[in-house]
Backbone as numpy.savetxt, mean C-alpha at the origin, in Angstrom:
# Nx Ny Nz CAx CAy CAz Cx Cy Cz
6.66 9.17 18.67 5.44 9.22 17.40 5.60 10.34 17.19
5.06 10.72 15.99 4.89 11.43 15.20 3.72 12.46 15.36
3.78 13.71 15.27 2.75 14.98 15.42 1.87 14.61 14.35
0.46 15.18 14.35 0.42 14.99 13.05 -1.19 15.30 12.87
-1.58 16.27 12.39 -3.39 16.54 12.11 -3.77 16.60 11.02
-3.52 15.48 10.75 -3.93 14.51 9.22 -5.62 15.22 8.99
-6.02 15.55 7.71 -7.17 15.82 7.41 -8.03 14.55 7.31
-8.92 14.25 7.95 -10.31 12.71 7.29 -10.07 12.68 5.38
-9.33 12.34 4.91 -9.67 11.61 3.40 -10.49 11.25 3.09
-10.79 9.79 4.18 -11.56 8.45 3.97 -12.31 8.70 4.85
-13.53 7.93 4.67 -14.65 7.95 5.92 -14.30 6.41 6.61
-14.06 6.28 7.18 -13.45 5.21 8.28 -14.23 4.34 8.27
-15.63 4.67 8.56 -16.86 3.71 9.30 -17.20 2.88 8.14
-17.22 3.85 6.77 -17.73 3.09 5.47 -17.01 1.97 4.80
-15.26 2.58 5.36 -14.14 1.21 4.62 -14.33 0.33 5.75
-14.61 0.35 6.91 -14.47 -0.49 8.08 -15.93 -1.49 6.86
-16.86 -1.08 7.27 -17.87 -1.45 6.33 -16.97 -2.70 5.64
-17.21 -1.80 4.78 -16.47 -2.81 2.99 -15.44 -3.85 3.00
-14.59 -3.55 4.28 -13.46 -4.43 4.55 -13.88 -5.96 5.60
-15.33 -5.54 6.25 -15.75 -6.12 7.01 -16.59 -7.59 5.60
-17.33 -6.51 4.99 -17.68 -7.43 3.97 -17.15 -8.04 3.08
-15.92 -7.50 3.13 -14.77 -8.06 1.74 -14.85 -9.47 2.26
-14.25 -9.49 3.05 -13.99 -10.55 4.98 -14.56 -12.24 4.31
-15.62 -12.02 4.00 -16.69 -12.94 3.42 -16.44 -13.13 1.85
-15.86 -12.46 1.41 -16.37 -12.46 0.25 -15.74 -14.14 -0.78
-15.64 -14.45 -1.89 -14.88 -15.51 -2.51 -13.67 -15.02 -2.72
-12.49 -15.83 -2.63 -11.12 -15.97 -2.74 -11.11 -15.45 -4.07
-11.64 -15.20 -4.63 -10.91 -14.97 -6.46 -11.27 -13.78 -6.44
-11.67 -13.27 -5.83 -11.55 -11.51 -5.93 -10.92 -11.26 -5.50
-9.98 -11.62 -4.22 -8.96 -11.05 -4.00 -7.40 -11.68 -3.87
-7.21 -11.65 -5.78 -5.91 -12.27 -6.08 -5.37 -11.26 -6.27
-5.60 -9.92 -5.90 -4.38 -8.67 -6.18 -3.65 -8.72 -4.81
-4.92 -9.17 -3.37 -4.41 -9.32 -2.50 -2.90 -10.49 -2.13
-3.87 -11.22 -2.85 -2.57 -12.31 -2.55 -1.50 -12.06 -3.83
-1.50 -11.73 -4.46 -0.32 -11.43 -5.29 1.06 -10.39 -4.83
0.05 -9.08 -4.11 0.98 -8.39 -3.42 1.75 -8.95 -1.95
0.93 -10.31 -1.62 1.71 -10.88 -0.13 2.90 -11.54 -0.78
2.09 -12.37 -2.16 3.21 -12.81 -2.85 4.44 -12.58 -2.75
4.43 -11.16 -3.01 5.74 -10.52 -3.47 6.80 -9.60 -2.53
5.54 -9.66 -1.48 6.10 -8.98 0.46 7.27 -10.51 0.33
6.55 -11.29 0.54 7.26 -12.67 1.18 8.70 -13.01 0.30
8.22 -12.50 -1.05 9.53 -12.41 -1.80 11.32 -11.58 -1.26
10.56 -10.77 -0.88 11.25 -9.61 -0.17 11.32 -10.15 1.07
10.76 -10.31 2.13 11.14 -11.53 3.40 12.10 -12.28 3.26
12.09 -12.74 2.24 12.98 -13.94 2.19 14.31 -13.50 1.68
14.44 -12.23 1.36 15.75 -11.34 0.37 16.61 -11.41 2.12
15.86 -10.85 3.22 16.27 -10.35 4.55 17.06 -11.73 4.85
18.43 -11.44 5.56 19.54 -12.47 6.47 18.67 -12.95 7.47
17.81 -12.23 8.00 17.41 -12.91 9.52 15.86 -13.63 9.26
15.80 -14.39 10.59 15.18 -15.07 11.03 14.30 -13.70 11.64
13.13 -14.50 12.34 11.96 -13.64 12.89 11.33 -14.25 14.07
11.33 -13.99 15.11 10.54 -15.02 16.33 8.83 -14.12 17.03
8.73 -12.84 16.74 7.84 -12.80 17.36 7.40 -11.56 16.54
6.39 -11.95 15.09 5.33 -11.20 13.74 4.22 -10.88 14.24
3.96 -9.84 14.32 2.73 -8.93 13.62 1.70 -9.00 12.28
0.86 -9.12 11.64 0.47 -9.22 10.36 -0.73 -8.88 10.11
-0.58 -7.14 9.34 -1.92 -6.51 9.54 -2.14 -6.24 7.29
-3.38 -6.37 7.54 -3.99 -6.16 6.12 -4.86 -7.57 5.92
-3.85 -7.96 4.72 -4.89 -9.00 3.57 -3.80 -9.94 3.31
-4.05 -11.21 3.46 -2.86 -12.08 3.55 -3.94 -13.70 3.21
-3.65 -13.83 1.86 -4.11 -15.50 1.50 -4.20 -16.65 2.42
-3.26 -16.28 3.23 -2.68 -17.88 4.52 -2.19 -17.41 5.71
-2.05 -17.93 6.55 -0.82 -17.71 7.60 0.75 -17.57 6.68
0.98 -16.54 7.43 2.79 -15.92 6.47 3.28 -16.90 6.93
3.30 -17.27 7.48 4.10 -17.94 8.58 4.29 -19.92 7.38
3.14 -19.99 6.72 3.42 -21.11 5.99 3.63 -20.39 4.75
3.87 -19.00 4.07 4.57 -18.93 3.00 5.43 -18.89 2.86
6.47 -18.65 4.28 7.95 -18.52 4.24 8.49 -18.95 5.61
7.78 -20.13 5.89 8.85 -20.95 6.44 10.50 -21.02 6.83
11.21 -20.56 6.22 11.99 -20.86 6.24 13.27 -19.67 7.46
11.55 -18.52 7.70 12.19 -17.12 8.55 11.40 -17.44 9.39
10.14 -17.73 9.29 8.71 -17.16 10.34 8.93 -18.81 11.12
9.27 -20.38 10.81 9.02 -21.36 11.52 8.82 -20.98 12.91
8.44 -21.39 13.52 7.87 -21.21 14.87 7.68 -19.80 15.65
7.61 -19.08 14.83 7.07 -17.55 15.01 6.30 -17.56 16.08
6.20 -16.34 17.12 4.88 -16.14 17.81 4.35 -15.25 16.70
2.61 -15.22 16.62 2.27 -14.62 15.30 0.82 -13.83 16.39
0.66 -12.21 16.37 -0.39 -11.58 16.57 -0.76 -11.12 15.27
-1.26 -11.45 14.42 -2.56 -11.57 13.69 -4.13 -10.55 14.00
-3.82 -9.53 13.46 -4.76 -8.60 13.32 -4.83 -8.60 11.50
-5.27 -9.15 10.93 -5.24 -9.27 9.22 -6.59 -8.95 9.36
-7.42 -8.11 8.16 -8.46 -8.26 7.74 -9.51 -9.82 7.31
-8.71 -10.23 7.43 -8.85 -11.96 6.97 -9.55 -12.52 8.44
-9.87 -12.75 8.89 -9.89 -12.47 10.24 -11.18 -13.09 10.56
-11.96 -13.98 11.50 -13.75 -14.25 11.01 -14.28 -12.75 11.86
-14.00 -12.35 12.75 -14.51 -11.46 14.08 -14.27 -9.98 13.12
-15.22 -9.18 12.95 -15.37 -7.72 12.41 -14.76 -6.59 13.01
-14.00 -5.75 12.47 -13.14 -4.73 12.45 -13.76 -4.25 13.11
-13.54 -3.15 13.98 -14.15 -2.13 14.65 -13.33 -0.77 14.40
-11.74 -1.18 14.16 -10.86 0.51 14.38 -10.01 -0.33 13.28
-9.45 1.28 12.44 -8.11 1.06 11.09 -7.01 2.29 11.75
-7.73 3.15 12.50 -6.04 3.94 12.22 -5.28 3.79 13.69
-5.91 3.00 14.52 -5.41 2.75 15.80 -4.67 1.19 16.14
-3.48 0.89 16.18 -2.79 -0.34 16.14 -2.43 -0.70 17.35
-2.89 -1.74 18.30 -3.04 -2.19 19.41 -1.76 -2.98 19.66
-1.12 -2.60 19.23 0.36 -3.47 19.93 1.19 -2.84 21.00
2.26 -3.71 21.88 2.94 -3.37 22.53 4.23 -2.49 22.05
4.47 -1.58 22.45 5.62 -1.23 21.97 6.93 -1.75 22.59
7.86 -1.95 21.57 8.94 -2.34 21.32 8.72 -3.81 21.89
7.51 -4.37 20.94 7.12 -6.47 21.58 7.71 -6.70 19.57
7.90 -6.28 18.86 8.15 -7.12 17.64 9.13 -7.16 16.43
9.68 -8.49 16.04 10.52 -8.33 15.42 10.31 -7.68 13.85
8.98 -7.41 13.44 8.92 -8.13 12.16 7.00 -7.93 12.14
7.04 -6.71 11.32 5.67 -6.00 11.33 5.44 -6.29 9.83
4.40 -6.85 9.14 4.64 -6.76 7.50 2.89 -6.62 7.69
2.58 -5.74 6.93 1.38 -5.35 6.31 1.01 -4.82 4.51
-0.32 -5.72 4.68 -0.69 -6.00 3.42 -1.72 -5.31 2.83
-1.69 -4.41 1.50 -2.29 -3.84 0.86 -3.98 -3.23 1.56
-3.20 -2.02 3.19 -3.83 -1.69 3.51 -3.94 -0.50 3.70
-2.52 0.36 4.12 -1.83 1.26 4.23 -2.75 2.63 3.68
-2.78 2.44 2.24 -3.38 2.88 1.77 -5.33 3.52 1.62
-5.74 3.04 3.27 -6.71 3.63 3.46 -6.84 4.40 4.55
-5.47 5.10 4.91 -5.35 5.00 6.21 -5.45 6.96 6.12
-6.02 7.55 7.28 -6.18 8.30 7.08 -4.83 9.38 7.20
-4.44 9.24 9.11 -3.08 9.83 9.24 -1.55 8.59 9.09
-1.86 8.76 7.27 -0.68 7.60 7.55 0.60 7.94 8.12
1.14 9.07 8.12 2.60 9.22 9.05 2.40 8.43 10.97
1.55 8.71 10.91 1.11 8.52 12.47 0.98 6.63 12.44
0.14 6.01 11.79 0.17 5.07 11.68 1.98 4.39 11.60
2.36 4.70 11.17 3.58 4.05 10.27 4.27 4.49 11.04
3.84 5.57 11.99 4.97 5.98 13.93 4.30 4.66 14.34
3.35 4.65 14.88 2.85 3.54 15.39 3.46 1.83 15.06
3.99 1.60 14.13 3.85 0.20 13.70 5.99 0.70 14.29
6.12 1.48 14.12 8.13 1.34 14.05 8.00 1.11 15.71
7.02 2.08 16.67 6.88 1.85 17.85 6.92 0.38 18.59
6.07 -0.31 17.50 5.65 -1.26 18.17 7.13 -2.02 17.82
8.08 -2.01 16.90 9.61 -2.79 16.82 9.96 -2.98 17.41
10.82 -3.77 17.85 11.75 -4.06 18.82 13.02 -3.30 18.14
14.36 -2.63 18.99 15.48 -2.39 18.07 16.23 -2.98 16.90
16.02 -2.81 15.66 16.36 -3.65 14.76 15.62 -4.31 13.56
14.31 -3.74 14.67 13.18 -4.27 14.05 12.91 -3.95 12.28
11.49 -4.78 11.93 11.75 -4.99 10.60 10.60 -4.48 10.13
10.26 -3.66 8.95 9.09 -3.41 9.04 8.87 -3.60 6.99
7.97 -4.14 7.25 7.27 -4.35 5.43 5.85 -4.70 5.07
6.09 -3.67 3.86 4.27 -3.15 3.84 4.06 -2.60 2.37
2.96 -3.41 1.53 2.85 -2.73 0.31 1.37 -1.63 0.31
1.13 -1.33 -0.61 -0.22 -0.23 -1.17 -0.42 0.35 -1.97
-1.45 0.24 -2.42 -2.35 0.70 -3.80 -1.07 2.35 -3.82
-0.68 2.25 -5.00 -0.33 3.99 -5.34 -0.08 4.15 -6.50
1.17 5.43 -6.91 0.98 5.62 -8.76 0.24 6.07 -9.46
-0.77 5.22 -10.56 -1.21 5.65 -11.36 -2.42 4.74 -11.54
-2.78 3.68 -9.95 -3.68 2.77 -9.94 -4.84 3.02 -10.54
-5.39 2.02 -10.96 -6.83 2.55 -11.90 -7.11 3.95 -12.36
-6.33 4.08 -13.27 -6.30 5.74 -13.91 -7.08 5.72 -15.27
-7.85 4.75 -15.43 -8.07 4.10 -16.90 -9.61 4.28 -16.15
-9.80 3.55 -14.43 -10.84 4.17 -14.69 -11.85 5.37 -14.13
-11.14 6.26 -13.36 -10.81 7.09 -13.08 -11.05 8.25 -14.20
-10.41 7.80 -15.30 -10.91 8.43 -16.63 -12.17 8.87 -16.57
-12.20 7.09 -17.29 -13.82 7.28 -17.52 -15.01 7.74 -16.59
-14.51 7.65 -15.86 -15.94 8.13 -14.59 -15.97 9.90 -14.77
-14.43 10.77 -14.78 -14.51 12.05 -15.02 -15.38 12.30 -16.43
-14.77 11.43 -17.44 -15.36 11.67 -19.01 -17.01 11.83 -18.62
-17.06 11.18 -18.06 -18.81 10.29 -18.41 -19.40 11.25 -17.66
-19.16 11.26 -16.04 -19.90 12.17 -15.17 -19.59 13.98 -15.89
-18.83 14.11 -16.24 -18.38 15.53 -17.07 -19.67 16.24 -18.03
-19.44 14.98 -18.32 -20.61 15.26 -20.14 -21.82 15.30 -19.65
-22.69 14.42 -18.90 -23.68 14.43 -18.53 -24.38 15.74 -16.78
-23.35 15.43 -16.43 -24.22 16.26 -15.13 -23.17 17.88 -15.50
-22.10 17.87 -15.65 -20.98 18.81 -16.23 -20.87 19.41 -14.62
-20.41 18.22 -13.56 -19.46 17.91 -12.42 -19.15 16.81 -12.13
-18.36 16.67 -11.52 -17.60 15.56 -11.11 -17.58 14.61 -9.73
-18.14 13.45 -9.25 -17.96 13.22 -7.75 -16.89 12.38 -7.79
-15.76 12.24 -7.28 -14.80 11.22 -6.96 -14.92 9.68 -6.33
-14.63 9.25 -7.71 -15.30 8.14 -7.84 -14.16 6.75 -7.41
-12.71 7.34 -7.23 -11.40 6.52 -7.13 -10.89 7.68 -6.06
-10.21 6.39 -5.55 -9.74 7.30 -4.31 -7.97 7.45 -4.63
-7.71 9.08 -4.10 -6.26 8.77 -4.56 -5.29 7.79 -3.14
-3.78 8.15 -4.10 -3.15 6.96 -3.60 -2.08 7.42 -3.47
-1.19 6.66 -2.73 0.15 7.51 -2.24 1.21 7.41 -3.89
2.09 8.33 -3.64 2.57 8.42 -4.70 4.48 8.30 -3.88
5.23 7.21 -5.50 6.39 6.37 -4.61 7.46 7.38 -4.37
7.50 8.90 -4.73 8.43 9.99 -4.28 7.95 10.49 -2.83
6.96 9.71 -2.64 6.72 10.51 -1.21 6.94 9.33 0.22
6.70 7.86 -0.97 6.87 7.16 0.09 7.98 6.90 1.18
9.19 6.51 0.61 10.12 7.05 1.99 10.55 7.85 2.46
9.97 8.91 1.98 10.20 10.11 3.33 9.15 10.02 4.24
7.98 9.41 3.82 7.14 9.28 5.49 7.52 8.18 6.27
8.24 7.27 5.78 9.09 6.29 6.09 10.36 6.84 7.42
11.05 7.50 6.59 11.85 8.21 7.34 11.23 9.66 8.60
9.80 10.00 8.43 9.82 10.98 8.89 9.22 10.25 10.15
8.39 8.98 9.94 8.01 8.06 10.87 9.13 7.86 12.23
10.47 8.12 11.97 11.95 7.04 12.07 11.88 5.69 11.78
11.91 6.03 10.66 12.71 4.16 10.19 14.07 4.98 9.94
14.66 3.92 9.84 15.74 3.85 9.08 16.37 3.16 7.81
17.03 3.25 7.12 17.42 2.57 6.06 15.69 2.54 4.85
15.09 3.53 5.38 14.29 3.32 3.87 14.01 2.99 3.03
13.23 2.33 2.29 13.10 2.38 0.91 11.73 1.53 0.09
11.61 2.52 -0.61 10.02 2.27 -1.32 10.26 1.75 -2.84
9.97 1.04 -3.27 9.60 0.63 -5.28 8.21 0.48 -5.67
7.87 -0.15 -6.11 6.96 -0.35 -6.70 6.63 -1.46 -8.52
6.03 -1.93 -8.10 5.81 -3.05 -8.92 4.14 -2.20 -9.80
4.38 -2.69 -10.88 2.85 -2.55 -11.92 2.15 -3.74 -12.12
0.85 -4.47 -11.99 0.45 -5.49 -11.98 -0.91 -4.88 -13.20
-1.08 -5.09 -14.35 -1.86 -5.44 -14.92 -2.90 -6.35 -15.31
-3.66 -6.42 -15.09 -4.94 -7.07 -15.32 -5.95 -6.42 -16.15
-6.14 -8.12 -17.32 -7.23 -7.40 -18.32 -8.57 -8.60 -17.96
-9.67 -7.64 -18.48 -11.17 -7.91 -18.11 -11.84 -8.47 -18.97
-12.59 -8.76 -19.20 -13.71 -9.38 -20.40 -14.68 -7.76 -20.94
-14.93 -6.89 -19.37 -15.68 -6.00 -19.83 -15.08 -5.03 -18.53
-15.85 -3.52 -18.03 -15.30 -2.70 -16.94 -16.59 -3.19 -15.69
-17.39 -3.60 -15.68 -18.16 -4.26 -15.20 -17.96 -5.25 -14.29
-17.32 -6.00 -14.35 -16.18 -7.00 -13.84 -15.58 -6.45 -12.95
-14.50 -5.63 -13.30 -13.25 -5.25 -12.61 -14.45 -4.40 -11.43
-15.93 -3.44 -11.43 -16.39 -2.73 -10.34 -16.73 -4.18 -9.49
-17.18 -5.51 -10.05 -17.40 -6.69 -9.21 -16.08 -6.93 -7.67
-15.09 -6.90 -8.85 -13.91 -7.63 -7.75 -13.40 -6.73 -7.15
-13.51 -4.86 -7.20 -13.17 -4.10 -6.57 -14.26 -4.34 -5.36
-15.58 -4.19 -5.15 -16.04 -4.81 -4.29 -15.82 -5.52 -3.26
-15.61 -7.08 -4.37 -15.37 -8.74 -3.62 -14.01 -8.52 -3.10
-13.44 -7.28 -2.82 -11.79 -6.90 -2.48 -11.91 -5.62 -1.25
-12.75 -5.11 -1.40 -13.08 -4.39 -0.02 -12.17 -2.57 -0.81
-11.88 -2.69 -1.85 -11.19 -1.57 -2.27 -12.06 -0.39 -3.15
-12.91 -0.51 -2.71 -14.08 0.38 -3.60 -13.76 1.90 -3.17
-14.47 2.90 -3.79 -14.24 4.56 -3.18 -14.80 4.67 -1.17
-14.06 5.00 -0.72 -14.58 5.41 0.38 -13.99 7.11 1.03
-13.59 7.59 -0.30 -13.86 9.20 0.12 -14.39 9.79 0.81
-14.14 11.02 1.64 -15.13 12.01 2.45 -15.70 12.45 1.18
-17.29 12.96 1.11 -17.55 14.23 0.25 -17.65 13.23 -1.25
-17.81 11.95 -1.31 -18.24 11.03 -2.44 -19.54 11.15 -2.42
-19.86 10.84 -3.47 -21.94 10.95 -3.90 -22.01 10.32 -2.73
-23.48 10.43 -1.87 -23.61 9.54 -0.94 -24.94 8.38 -1.82
-25.59 9.10 -2.97 -26.43 7.71 -3.41 -25.67 7.18 -4.41
-26.58 6.06 -4.95 -26.27 5.22 -5.62 -25.49 5.82 -7.35
-24.76 5.65 -7.86 -24.36 6.12 -8.93 -25.93 6.02 -9.77
-25.74 7.28 -10.69 -27.20 6.97 -11.60 -27.13 5.76 -13.15
-27.90 5.75 -13.17 -26.98 4.67 -14.28 -27.25 4.85 -15.47
-27.29 6.19 -15.57 -26.65 6.72 -17.32 -25.26 7.57 -16.98
-25.09 7.19 -15.86 -23.62 7.96 -15.94 -22.58 6.67 -15.80
-23.65 5.75 -15.10 -22.62 4.76 -15.02 -22.26 3.94 -16.35
-23.46 3.11 -16.92 -23.61 2.83 -18.26 -22.17 4.02 -19.02
-22.17 5.13 -19.41 -20.85 5.88 -19.84 -19.85 5.37 -19.81
-20.09 5.73 -18.14 -18.91 5.22 -17.43 -18.05 4.29 -18.09
-18.92 3.48 -18.55 -18.25 1.69 -18.78 -17.89 1.99 -20.49
-19.01 2.58 -21.19 -18.59 2.46 -22.64 -17.62 3.76 -23.04
-17.16 4.17 -21.64 -16.11 5.58 -22.22 -14.71 4.37 -21.93
-14.99 3.88 -20.80 -13.73 2.79 -20.28 -13.40 1.81 -21.66
-14.75 0.88 -22.64 -14.61 0.48 -23.38 -13.49 1.58 -24.94
-14.52 2.29 -25.65 -13.74 2.78 -26.10 -11.99 3.63 -26.25
-12.23 3.95 -25.52 -10.99 3.93 -24.51 -9.87 3.41 -24.56
-10.10 2.39 -23.84 -8.72 1.41 -23.94 -8.50 -0.40 -24.24
-10.00 -0.09 -25.14 -10.83 -2.11 -24.87 -9.20 -2.29 -25.95
-9.00 -3.56 -26.12 -7.80 -4.00 -26.82 -8.36 -4.06 -28.72
-7.84 -4.94 -29.51 -9.00 -5.76 -30.49 -9.55 -6.72 -30.31
-9.95 -7.16 -28.86 -10.47 -8.57 -28.56 -11.40 -8.46 -27.88
-11.96 -7.11 -27.51 -12.56 -6.30 -26.95 -12.62 -6.39 -25.29
-11.08 -6.47 -24.82 -10.76 -6.89 -23.46 -10.01 -5.66 -22.87
-10.66 -5.22 -21.68 -10.02 -4.31 -21.27 -9.05 -4.00 -20.14
-8.09 -3.09 -19.75 -7.09 -3.68 -18.67 -7.62 -2.55 -17.54
-6.63 -2.89 -16.92 -7.07 -2.51 -15.41 -5.45 -2.11 -14.33
-4.63 -1.08 -14.92 -3.33 -0.54 -13.67 -3.54 -0.55 -11.86
-2.78 -1.55 -11.31 -2.46 -1.48 -9.87 -1.14 -1.44 -10.17
-0.84 -0.38 -9.23 0.52 0.25 -9.34 0.55 -0.34 -7.59
1.58 -1.40 -7.54 0.96 -1.47 -6.19 2.76 -1.22 -5.33
3.37 -0.13 -4.37 3.82 0.05 -3.52 4.18 -0.96 -2.70
5.76 -0.92 -2.20 6.73 -1.68 -1.34 7.63 -1.11 -0.03
7.20 -1.39 0.93 7.93 -0.25 1.79 8.55 -1.00 2.59
10.14 -0.86 2.81 10.67 -1.37 3.90 11.28 -0.30 4.81
11.74 -0.65 6.35 12.60 0.25 7.24 12.91 -0.46 8.11
14.11 -0.12 8.48 14.31 -0.79 10.23 13.98 0.29 11.60
13.84 -0.29 12.95 13.49 0.62 13.43 15.20 0.77 14.55
15.23 2.32 14.40 16.76 1.93 14.81 17.47 1.23 15.69
18.73 1.35 15.74 19.66 0.48 16.08 21.23 0.73 15.88
22.49 0.75 17.27 23.05 1.03 17.01 24.58 0.36 15.77
23.41 -1.07 15.59 24.58 -1.75 14.57 24.53 -1.46 12.85
23.05 -0.41 12.79 23.10 -0.34 11.70 23.98 0.70 10.74
23.97 0.69 9.50 25.45 1.95 8.64 24.66 2.87 9.85
25.56 4.46 9.38 25.08 5.48 9.69 26.31 6.32 8.23
25.30 7.18 7.86 25.99 8.05 7.11 27.23 8.68 7.82
28.37 9.05 6.92 29.89 9.59 7.52 29.43 11.18 7.64
29.78 11.74 8.66 30.15 13.09 8.66 30.82 14.28 7.68
30.04 15.09 7.24 31.54 15.80 6.00 32.47 15.74 6.70
33.51 15.41 5.57 35.12 15.37 6.00 35.60 14.15 5.81
34.70 13.02 6.96 35.03 11.95 7.31 35.60 10.77 5.92
35.16 11.30 4.81 35.25 10.20 3.44 36.69 9.56 3.12
36.93 8.56 3.29 38.21 8.23 2.46 38.45 8.13 1.29
37.40 8.27 0.67 37.85 8.11 -0.87 37.10 8.97 -1.46
37.32 10.14 -2.56 36.76 10.84 -3.00 35.68 10.72 -3.86
34.56 11.53 -4.65 33.79 10.77 -5.98 34.63 11.07 -7.05
35.80 11.66 -6.98 36.43 12.18 -8.28 36.83 10.87 -8.55
37.61 9.88 -6.97 38.14 8.90 -7.74 37.69 7.73 -7.48
36.29 7.87 -7.35 35.24 7.04 -7.77 35.42 6.64 -9.45
35.01 8.20 -9.73 34.68 8.34 -10.92 35.75 8.28 -11.90
36.90 8.04 -11.61 38.33 8.01 -12.21 38.61 9.26 -13.26
38.40 10.76 -12.08 38.54 12.18 -13.11 39.24 12.78 -11.65
39.41 13.33 -12.45 40.83 14.65 -11.84 39.81 15.70 -10.93
39.46 15.80 -9.80 39.23 16.95 -8.80 39.82 17.95 -9.31
38.77 19.44 -9.91 39.52 20.63 -9.85 38.91 21.56 -8.60
39.87 22.70 -8.25 38.78 23.12 -7.40 37.93 24.58 -8.11
36.97 25.04 -7.70 35.83 25.56 -7.87 36.73 27.38 -8.02
36.31 27.88 -8.83 37.16 29.27 -9.56 36.07 30.11 -8.40
36.56 31.48 -7.72 36.05 32.00 -6.90 35.90 33.07 -8.11
């Protein structure tokens, strides 16, 4: 396990309440979760192996075995997804036995974890040797339009600013976090999903319906003042609306993958063991450095 003393960035109790409320919301609100799940499934289809024991975390539009039957037909599934009817009471602890799973998938949930290195280490510990982890999370410049609109409106009206949009992971850090948690062959990439709305209020309704609203510690505890809210919505329209009046919302989805260590996996050569030089690969002549 990774030793971590991560500060609490997120209010876990508030986030659990948001998740449990969103689990009962209309499926139309969960379009982003469904899209990310499909893209995760595409990455799963690209893998060579089949999987017999699978743990599912986060948001899923349906049973993952139905989404990827060629890889998971007959697999034993441990379902810890947010879509289950029973309310969740824990977010930071993963109740999975060590070395028990061939595959663990997490969809659109990791960006709410305070101790992300610790969570990734828990996932890695629950995998069998050579087991696979696939995950998605919001990151990059997600909702930069909404953040900019609220900063502008609240600063202008109140002279200060409360965090309204949660911080997210950077792509440059994602693969390093996987490696720190003990994964081999870590890979992180990013897909941008652009959504057009008739007005910014519909975006706020979707964020609430999908359980992706702000849960930062230190956020304003009272309801946003009407003046600030309406000013932010107008700022959003003024700054980002197209010629038809539609406003964009940016969602940057990070996709992570890593393997639990196993002796069969490729390992980097030690210095001096390479059979071919970089100069040969580039078709150039290698010259010694001048002293």
